[in-house]
Steps between C-alpha positions, in 0.01 A plus 500: 500500500562855398408706194806379304361147485176419319287213625233294329280226642321274253166334571675164539716637781816544291681812611756692296742758637665710231814685602605614153496402131708188569448444873198321642382236743200271457337348808258208498370255758633148462282219366449364852432848645777455756758753384560795274686453172703800382660550160737797481644620169748764395738583220810434712610344829519834679143585410383154598666530840330835552155363414549203730620720784205740479243219481660311788514804726134587438383143554684478831376843604132429437488128579226392738676179600739493791767353275528544123760323289583656166718281280618587150632232267821571303437731208461351154531641151316402183798287403459283810120476508312186403147584390417131524719239664690313224370167630138615471567663165642178357217295648239726340682491166513122494133472594372711212408363159835429328591637155444284195776397257483823299533721806775282646694528176449877503636520855813313390544707183460825690757396758748388232463808282446784746718389792441711807209676334301178519373626837282739300286203398193439716506188716278213392258549788455864401440388143232260622340781699488718186322224309250454784430875530458534124248214494315631805468841334359338185755715321482565127714816494831479684808721519850411613769759564837325503529177299863389546515146355127445506422275799231723649358566152438129451333475840268793431421391144410151621241649735325715239142432403434383145596770253698691762808709419809599697683822420861437606724807540880489510809676363735207441509324165761260639298365792165505323647291218517219756146585608369469144658157462340370817164663430493290185596185692231571760238552230411853612683713242174576319362661817793736567570836336858607577568873496867603516569849630451705818199352675381841619459609136326175410252536786431867435421416138225257602136615480379648829214252527498286817531162330808341660405192701839422653846655490838394633774756571854366530737742331725796589400600851549874463209513254262289708285805592458584131412145400256465788314821420475432126368150567256575784324767295443236230410217737137390490302480826595167653825494302828418673850645487788302650829671588815298561805591712313751715731425795826533306680250718354667812666829402169688493479435875853627565525882495872476430421415137417819315590437136240619245348154446473445877316830540277433198379160619470618860287795388282277283448253783378788714285634218323171437385476863323836451372434147121497523475343155630163619502247780854374548703250697879475524633150550847410638527258208841464334612864466162640591183490291217752501163397359257786441140458377314788336182592686 
């Protein structure tokens, strides 16, 4: 397609055409092997039109069929994307283990006190997943970066093995005051060590030994690469790190979004796929969840 466009073909048949830093087109064969699926992306409408035009012209030029139909759907932005259909999302939520009375009360308190910031709280199905992962890891040493009002802390602490401890890192005395209250009500306060201050400093001050069994990162997105690196180096073989909000409302997939936290999470997502220290999977769950296991 010319030396200005780089091409890459993966073993699974997924092809990527890169036109520039923000312009690309991904081509895959449909599930039923009867047509080609194309996903074009660019930082603006003009760039998107250019990518589509070049791909269309080359497909028509080199097509082996007598007639080739190339149809592009209307362009979408991150603000109009649905990672999971709302109907399916609600169905999955209502068919997961529901929160108990303590967690339900915490949901209500968080909504009443924090208003619009209540969206920072993990959903109850994500909380259940954290408990399951913690138990499956047999975790005794856990780390949480980003406490907010303590919902995820309770879920992790409940999954700890006997004698286990959770180091909870946050900067807000106001929100963690609510967390402390509900940790007591949930009967897990004796398992949680709250450290107020920049989480990067807290993590760097930890011994370098690989003793962390599970970690959950859900804090300021611009520092995700720092948190990830400090935790993975201290993660034991077989240990797990879970990163929330790795899709940023689909903005990581939309080149038009180039604010520092978009670039930081996007870069980390790319880094994790190449990180030979871990095996990782990204799930289109809530706002995107990456689960990485230390090899």
